[in-house]
Biopython code that builds the backbone (N, CA, C, O; Angstrom):
import numpy as np
from Bio.PDB.StructureBuilder import StructureBuilder

atoms = [
    (1, "MET", "N", (0.839, -1.171, 0.000)),
    (1, "MET", "CA", (0.000, 0.000, 0.000)),
    (1, "MET", "C", (0.886, 1.236, 0.000)),
    (1, "MET", "O", (1.839, 1.315, 0.776)),
    (2, "ALA", "N", (0.592, 2.177, -0.838)),
    (2, "ALA", "CA", (1.379, 3.397, -0.940)),
    (2, "ALA", "C", (1.112, 4.296, 0.256)),
    (2, "ALA", "O", (0.084, 4.173, 0.922)),
    (3, "ASP", "N", (2.048, 5.202, 0.520)),
    (3, "ASP", "CA", (1.845, 6.173, 1.592)),
    (3, "ASP", "C", (0.613, 7.017, 1.275)),
    (3, "ASP", "O", (0.415, 7.427, 0.131)),
    (4, "PRO", "N", (-0.215, 7.276, 2.289)),
    (4, "PRO", "CA", (-1.404, 8.082, 2.032)),
    (4, "PRO", "C", (-1.034, 9.526, 1.703)),
    (4, "PRO", "O", (-0.011, 10.039, 2.156)),
    (5, "ALA", "N", (-1.877, 10.164, 0.914)),
    (5, "ALA", "CA", (-1.652, 11.565, 0.555)),
    (5, "ALA", "C", (-1.917, 12.467, 1.746)),
    (5, "ALA", "O", (-1.511, 13.629, 1.743)),
    (6, "LEU", "N", (-2.586, 11.955, 2.757)),
    (6, "LEU", "CA", (-2.967, 12.730, 3.923)),
    (6, "LEU", "C", (-2.250, 12.170, 5.144)),
    (6, "LEU", "O", (-2.342, 10.976, 5.427)),
    (7, "ASN", "N", (-1.543, 13.020, 5.861)),
    (7, "ASN", "CA", (-0.908, 12.596, 7.108)),
    (7, "ASN", "C", (-1.854, 12.932, 8.253)),
    (7, "ASN", "O", (-2.019, 14.100, 8.607)),
    (8, "ILE", "N", (-2.463, 11.926, 8.821)),
    (8, "ILE", "CA", (-3.462, 12.117, 9.861)),
    (8, "ILE", "C", (-2.876, 12.837, 11.071)),
    (8, "ILE", "O", (-3.571, 13.603, 11.738)),
    (9, "ASP", "N", (-1.609, 12.593, 11.351)),
    (9, "ASP", "CA", (-0.983, 13.243, 12.496)),
    (9, "ASP", "C", (-0.914, 14.760, 12.347)),
    (9, "ASP", "O", (-0.778, 15.475, 13.340)),
    (10, "ASP", "N", (-1.005, 15.248, 11.129)),
    (10, "ASP", "CA", (-0.976, 16.695, 10.891)),
    (10, "ASP", "C", (-2.334, 17.360, 11.111)),
    (10, "ASP", "O", (-2.427, 18.587, 11.127)),
    (11, "LEU", "N", (-3.377, 16.564, 11.278)),
    (11, "LEU", "CA", (-4.721, 17.102, 11.433)),
    (11, "LEU", "C", (-5.007, 17.438, 12.892)),
    (11, "LEU", "O", (-4.501, 16.793, 13.809)),
    (12, "SER", "N", (-5.821, 18.451, 13.078)),
    (12, "SER", "CA", (-6.277, 18.796, 14.427)),
    (12, "SER", "C", (-7.310, 17.751, 14.863)),
    (12, "SER", "O", (-7.832, 17.010, 14.030)),
    (13, "PRO", "N", (-7.603, 17.689, 16.156)),
    (13, "PRO", "CA", (-8.639, 16.750, 16.602)),
    (13, "PRO", "C", (-9.981, 16.989, 15.902)),
    (13, "PRO", "O", (-10.668, 16.032, 15.545)),
    (14, "ASP", "N", (-10.356, 18.246, 15.705)),
    (14, "ASP", "CA", (-11.611, 18.536, 14.999)),
    (14, "ASP", "C", (-11.577, 18.024, 13.561)),
    (14, "ASP", "O", (-12.568, 17.488, 13.066)),
    (15, "GLU", "N", (-10.451, 18.188, 12.901)),
    (15, "GLU", "CA", (-10.321, 17.719, 11.516)),
    (15, "GLU", "C", (-10.370, 16.195, 11.462)),
    (15, "GLU", "O", (-10.940, 15.626, 10.531)),
    (16, "ARG", "N", (-9.778, 15.534, 12.450)),
    (16, "ARG", "CA", (-9.824, 14.064, 12.495)),
    (16, "ARG", "C", (-11.246, 13.567, 12.701)),
    (16, "ARG", "O", (-11.673, 12.597, 12.075)),
    (17, "LEU", "N", (-11.977, 14.242, 13.590)),
    (17, "LEU", "CA", (-13.377, 13.854, 13.806)),
    (17, "LEU", "C", (-14.197, 14.030, 12.545)),
    (17, "LEU", "O", (-15.026, 13.181, 12.216)),
    (18, "LYS", "N", (-13.974, 15.121, 11.840)),
    (18, "LYS", "CA", (-14.692, 15.374, 10.581)),
    (18, "LYS", "C", (-14.375, 14.269, 9.566)),
    (18, "LYS", "O", (-15.271, 13.763, 8.890)),
    (19, "LEU", "N", (-13.105, 13.905, 9.468)),
    (19, "LEU", "CA", (-12.695, 12.834, 8.564)),
    (19, "LEU", "C", (-13.340, 11.512, 8.964)),
    (19, "LEU", "O", (-13.804, 10.753, 8.113)),
    (20, "LEU", "N", (-13.364, 11.246, 10.259)),
    (20, "LEU", "CA", (-13.990, 10.019, 10.756)),
    (20, "LEU", "C", (-15.473, 9.983, 10.406)),
    (20, "LEU", "O", (-15.989, 8.944, 9.994)),
    (21, "GLU", "N", (-16.159, 11.112, 10.567)),
    (21, "GLU", "CA", (-17.572, 11.189, 10.205)),
    (21, "GLU", "C", (-17.771, 10.924, 8.717)),
    (21, "GLU", "O", (-18.702, 10.224, 8.320)),
    (22, "GLN", "N", (-16.893, 11.488, 7.905)),
    (22, "GLN", "CA", (-17.009, 11.292, 6.458)),
    (22, "GLN", "C", (-16.790, 9.825, 6.094)),
    (22, "GLN", "O", (-17.498, 9.281, 5.246)),
    (23, "LEU", "N", (-15.813, 9.188, 6.731)),
    (23, "LEU", "CA", (-15.565, 7.764, 6.478)),
    (23, "LEU", "C", (-16.762, 6.920, 6.896)),
    (23, "LEU", "O", (-17.196, 6.034, 6.161)),
    (24, "TRP", "N", (-17.294, 7.207, 8.094)),
    (24, "TRP", "CA", (-18.443, 6.444, 8.583)),
    (24, "TRP", "C", (-19.641, 6.613, 7.652)),
    (24, "TRP", "O", (-20.313, 5.641, 7.306)),
    (25, "ASP", "N", (-19.900, 7.859, 7.250)),
    (25, "ASP", "CA", (-21.015, 8.115, 6.336)),
    (25, "ASP", "C", (-20.842, 7.357, 5.024)),
    (25, "ASP", "O", (-21.811, 6.829, 4.478)),
    (26, "SER", "N", (-19.620, 7.303, 4.520)),
    (26, "SER", "CA", (-19.387, 6.606, 3.251)),
    (26, "SER", "C", (-19.618, 5.108, 3.405)),
    (26, "SER", "O", (-20.110, 4.460, 2.482)),
    (27, "LEU", "N", (-19.268, 4.551, 4.565)),
    (27, "LEU", "CA", (-19.514, 3.125, 4.807)),
    (27, "LEU", "C", (-21.000, 2.842, 5.001)),
    (27, "LEU", "O", (-21.512, 1.837, 4.508)),
    (28, "SER", "N", (-21.684, 3.716, 5.711)),
    (28, "SER", "CA", (-23.085, 3.451, 6.013)),
    (28, "SER", "C", (-23.986, 3.585, 4.789)),
    (28, "SER", "O", (-25.102, 3.067, 4.793)),
    (29, "LYS", "N", (-23.528, 4.261, 3.752)),
    (29, "LYS", "CA", (-24.318, 4.358, 2.523)),
    (29, "LYS", "C", (-24.504, 2.989, 1.882)),
    (29, "LYS", "O", (-25.507, 2.739, 1.213)),
    (30, "ASN", "N", (-23.543, 2.115, 2.087)),
    (30, "ASN", "CA", (-23.587, 0.766, 1.519)),
    (30, "ASN", "C", (-23.429, -0.270, 2.624)),
    (30, "ASN", "O", (-22.625, -1.196, 2.511)),
    (31, "ALA", "N", (-24.203, -0.105, 3.691)),
    (31, "ALA", "CA", (-24.056, -0.972, 4.858)),
    (31, "ALA", "C", (-24.238, -2.450, 4.511)),
    (31, "ALA", "O", (-23.641, -3.320, 5.145)),
    (32, "GLU", "N", (-25.059, -2.725, 3.512)),
    (32, "GLU", "CA", (-25.294, -4.134, 3.158)),
    (32, "GLU", "C", (-24.051, -4.820, 2.604)),
    (32, "GLU", "O", (-24.002, -6.049, 2.553)),
    (33, "THR", "N", (-23.055, -4.059, 2.192)),
    (33, "THR", "CA", (-21.834, -4.650, 1.663)),
    (33, "THR", "C", (-20.817, -4.972, 2.755)),
    (33, "THR", "O", (-19.805, -5.619, 2.487)),
    (34, "LEU", "N", (-21.081, -4.522, 3.992)),
    (34, "LEU", "CA", (-20.168, -4.821, 5.095)),
    (34, "LEU", "C", (-20.461, -6.223, 5.618)),
    (34, "LEU", "O", (-21.599, -6.524, 5.978)),
    (35, "PRO", "N", (-19.462, -7.065, 5.663)),
    (35, "PRO", "CA", (-19.699, -8.441, 6.095)),
    (35, "PRO", "C", (-19.947, -8.525, 7.602)),
    (35, "PRO", "O", (-19.325, -7.808, 8.387)),
    (36, "LEU", "N", (-20.864, -9.410, 7.989)),
    (36, "LEU", "CA", (-21.126, -9.705, 9.389)),
    (36, "LEU", "C", (-20.774, -11.157, 9.652)),
    (36, "LEU", "O", (-20.964, -12.026, 8.801)),
    (37, "THR", "N", (-20.262, -11.401, 10.839)),
    (37, "THR", "CA", (-20.044, -12.793, 11.234)),
    (37, "THR", "C", (-21.400, -13.392, 11.612)),
    (37, "THR", "O", (-22.376, -12.668, 11.807)),
    (38, "ASP", "N", (-21.445, -14.696, 11.710)),
    (38, "ASP", "CA", (-22.685, -15.350, 12.138)),
    (38, "ASP", "C", (-23.067, -14.888, 13.543)),
    (38, "ASP", "O", (-24.246, -14.687, 13.831)),
    (39, "ALA", "N", (-22.078, -14.719, 14.413)),
    (39, "ALA", "CA", (-22.338, -14.281, 15.786)),
    (39, "ALA", "C", (-22.923, -12.865, 15.800)),
    (39, "ALA", "O", (-23.843, -12.585, 16.569)),
    (40, "GLN", "N", (-22.403, -11.979, 14.962)),
    (40, "GLN", "CA", (-22.933, -10.618, 14.881)),
    (40, "GLN", "C", (-24.365, -10.623, 14.361)),
    (40, "GLN", "O", (-25.225, -9.917, 14.887)),
    (41, "ARG", "N", (-24.615, -11.412, 13.339)),
    (41, "ARG", "CA", (-25.966, -11.494, 12.779)),
    (41, "ARG", "C", (-26.937, -12.063, 13.812)),
    (41, "ARG", "O", (-28.060, -11.575, 13.939)),
    (42, "ASP", "N", (-26.513, -13.091, 14.550)),
    (42, "ASP", "CA", (-27.359, -13.670, 15.595)),
    (42, "ASP", "C", (-27.668, -12.642, 16.681)),
    (42, "ASP", "O", (-28.800, -12.555, 17.157)),
    (43, "GLU", "N", (-26.659, -11.867, 17.069)),
    (43, "GLU", "CA", (-26.874, -10.852, 18.103)),
    (43, "GLU", "C", (-27.834, -9.770, 17.627)),
    (43, "GLU", "O", (-28.708, -9.343, 18.381)),
    (44, "LEU", "N", (-27.682, -9.328, 16.394)),
    (44, "LEU", "CA", (-28.606, -8.336, 15.843)),
    (44, "LEU", "C", (-30.028, -8.877, 15.795)),
    (44, "LEU", "O", (-30.979, -8.170, 16.127)),
    (45, "ASP", "N", (-30.168, -10.124, 15.385)),
    (45, "ASP", "CA", (-31.492, -10.745, 15.358)),
    (45, "ASP", "C", (-32.089, -10.821, 16.760)),
    (45, "ASP", "O", (-33.278, -10.561, 16.944)),
    (46, "ARG", "N", (-31.271, -11.174, 17.744)),
    (46, "ARG", "CA", (-31.740, -11.272, 19.130)),
    (46, "ARG", "C", (-32.214, -9.904, 19.626)),
    (46, "ARG", "O", (-33.259, -9.795, 20.268)),
    (47, "ARG", "N", (-31.432, -8.861, 19.321)),
    (47, "ARG", "CA", (-31.803, -7.508, 19.761)),
    (47, "ARG", "C", (-33.085, -7.031, 19.082)),
    (47, "ARG", "O", (-33.929, -6.397, 19.717)),
    (48, "LEU", "N", (-33.228, -7.332, 17.807)),
    (48, "LEU", "CA", (-34.467, -6.964, 17.111)),
    (48, "LEU", "C", (-35.667, -7.697, 17.698)),
    (48, "LEU", "O", (-36.736, -7.111, 17.866)),
    (49, "ASP", "N", (-35.491, -8.973, 18.010)),
    (49, "ASP", "CA", (-36.565, -9.739, 18.643)),
    (49, "ASP", "C", (-36.953, -9.118, 19.982)),
    (49, "ASP", "O", (-38.137, -8.976, 20.286)),
    (50, "ASP", "N", (-35.940, -8.745, 20.792)),
    (50, "ASP", "CA", (-36.211, -8.108, 22.082)),
    (50, "ASP", "C", (-36.959, -6.799, 21.898)),
    (50, "ASP", "O", (-37.903, -6.512, 22.635)),
    (51, "LEU", "N", (-36.548, -6.010, 20.930)),
    (51, "LEU", "CA", (-37.191, -4.724, 20.677)),
    (51, "LEU", "C", (-38.650, -4.911, 20.259)),
    (51, "LEU", "O", (-39.535, -4.195, 20.727)),
    (52, "GLU", "N", (-38.887, -5.870, 19.385)),
    (52, "GLU", "CA", (-40.254, -6.118, 18.924)),
    (52, "GLU", "C", (-41.128, -6.652, 20.054)),
    (52, "GLU", "O", (-42.315, -6.337, 20.128)),
    (53, "ARG", "N", (-40.541, -7.457, 20.931)),
    (53, "ARG", "CA", (-41.296, -8.045, 22.027)),
    (53, "ARG", "C", (-41.549, -7.033, 23.150)),
    (53, "ARG", "O", (-42.661, -6.954, 23.672)),
    (54, "ASP", "N", (-40.519, -6.256, 23.526)),
    (54, "ASP", "CA", (-40.592, -5.396, 24.708)),
    (54, "ASP", "C", (-40.852, -3.927, 24.397)),
    (54, "ASP", "O", (-41.136, -3.148, 25.307)),
    (55, "GLY", "N", (-40.761, -3.538, 23.137)),
    (55, "GLY", "CA", (-40.924, -2.129, 22.792)),
    (55, "GLY", "C", (-39.610, -1.372, 22.957)),
    (55, "GLY", "O", (-38.583, -1.942, 23.324)),
    (56, "GLY", "N", (-39.673, -0.079, 22.675)),
    (56, "GLY", "CA", (-38.477, 0.757, 22.663)),
    (56, "GLY", "C", (-37.827, 0.962, 24.014)),
    (56, "GLY", "O", (-36.601, 0.958, 24.120)),
    (57, "GLY", "N", (-38.642, 1.144, 25.061)),
    (57, "GLY", "CA", (-38.062, 1.310, 26.383)),
    (57, "GLY", "C", (-37.384, 2.649, 26.606)),
    (57, "GLY", "O", (-36.762, 2.857, 27.647)),
    (58, "GLY", "N", (-37.490, 3.552, 25.659)),
    (58, "GLY", "CA", (-36.883, 4.857, 25.823)),
    (58, "GLY", "C", (-37.837, 5.830, 26.480)),
    (58, "GLY", "O", (-38.962, 5.485, 26.841)),
    (59, "ILE", "N", (-37.357, 7.064, 26.627)),
    (59, "ILE", "CA", (-38.207, 8.120, 27.167)),
    (59, "ILE", "C", (-38.291, 9.237, 26.140)),
    (59, "ILE", "O", (-37.375, 9.409, 25.336)),
    (60, "PRO", "N", (-39.377, 9.995, 26.156)),
    (60, "PRO", "CA", (-39.522, 11.076, 25.184)),
    (60, "PRO", "C", (-38.426, 12.135, 25.340)),
    (60, "PRO", "O", (-37.916, 12.368, 26.435)),
    (61, "TRP", "N", (-38.083, 12.758, 24.231)),
    (61, "TRP", "CA", (-37.039, 13.775, 24.191)),
    (61, "TRP", "C", (-37.334, 14.909, 25.172)),
    (61, "TRP", "O", (-36.414, 15.436, 25.797)),
    (62, "GLU", "N", (-38.573, 15.280, 25.310)),
    (62, "GLU", "CA", (-38.943, 16.362, 26.223)),
    (62, "GLU", "C", (-38.536, 16.027, 27.655)),
    (62, "GLU", "O", (-38.072, 16.901, 28.387)),
    (63, "GLN", "N", (-38.705, 14.774, 28.059)),
    (63, "GLN", "CA", (-38.307, 14.361, 29.403)),
    (63, "GLN", "C", (-36.794, 14.391, 29.565)),
    (63, "GLN", "O", (-36.285, 14.740, 30.630)),
    (64, "VAL", "N", (-36.084, 14.030, 28.521)),
    (64, "VAL", "CA", (-34.625, 14.093, 28.561)),
    (64, "VAL", "C", (-34.184, 15.532, 28.794)),
    (64, "VAL", "O", (-33.326, 15.799, 29.636)),
    (65, "LEU", "N", (-34.778, 16.458, 28.043)),
    (65, "LEU", "CA", (-34.434, 17.878, 28.191)),
    (65, "LEU", "C", (-34.761, 18.374, 29.594)),
    (65, "LEU", "O", (-33.978, 19.120, 30.181)),
    (66, "GLU", "N", (-35.896, 17.973, 30.133)),
    (66, "GLU", "CA", (-36.282, 18.385, 31.482)),
    (66, "GLU", "C", (-35.260, 17.905, 32.502)),
    (66, "GLU", "O", (-34.895, 18.648, 33.413)),
    (67, "ARG", "N", (-34.800, 16.674, 32.356)),
    (67, "ARG", "CA", (-33.797, 16.130, 33.288)),
    (67, "ARG", "C", (-32.484, 16.892, 33.187)),
    (67, "ARG", "O", (-31.862, 17.218, 34.198)),
    (68, "ILE", "N", (-32.075, 17.168, 31.969)),
    (68, "ILE", "CA", (-30.818, 17.897, 31.768)),
    (68, "ILE", "C", (-30.920, 19.309, 32.348)),
    (68, "ILE", "O", (-30.019, 19.768, 33.050)),
    (69, "ARG", "N", (-32.001, 19.976, 32.054)),
    (69, "ARG", "CA", (-32.184, 21.357, 32.543)),
    (69, "ARG", "C", (-32.336, 21.390, 34.048)),
    (69, "ARG", "O", (-31.941, 22.363, 34.691)),
    (70, "GLY", "N", (-32.893, 20.359, 34.610)),
    (70, "GLY", "CA", (-33.068, 20.288, 36.061)),
    (70, "GLY", "C", (-31.769, 20.126, 36.822)),
    (70, "GLY", "O", (-31.699, 20.422, 38.015)),
    (71, "GLN", "N", (-30.722, 19.649, 36.121)),
    (71, "GLN", "CA", (-29.428, 19.448, 36.778)),
    (71, "GLN", "C", (-28.609, 20.731, 36.858)),
    (71, "GLN", "O", (-27.680, 20.836, 37.659)),
    (72, "GLY", "N", (-28.968, 21.724, 36.004)),
    (72, "GLY", "CA", (-28.187, 22.954, 35.918)),
    (72, "GLY", "C", (-28.456, 23.846, 37.053)),
    (72, "GLY", "O", (-27.880, 24.930, 37.137)),
]
sb = StructureBuilder()
sb.init_structure("model")
sb.init_model(0)
sb.init_chain("A")
sb.init_seg("    ")
for serial, (resi, resn, name, xyz) in enumerate(atoms, 1):
    if name == "N":
        sb.init_residue(resn, " ", resi, " ")
    sb.init_atom(name, np.array(xyz, "f"), 0.0, 1.0, " ", f" {name:<3s}", serial, name[0])
structure = sb.get_structure()
């Protein structure tokens, strides 16, 4: 593999995060092409089954904001 045109060590932390976001976004556009192991697929199936059986289990965004604001 040739040396990369970009030296990551020369980037600021903000620039590295931006690059990481761009890489992640590019991978997620074609998520179906990323290979999963059988164990990963089984775990995802188990989690989906739990979600369908038990529901989301989350709290509304408004309640989250109230909790955060209440701590200030």
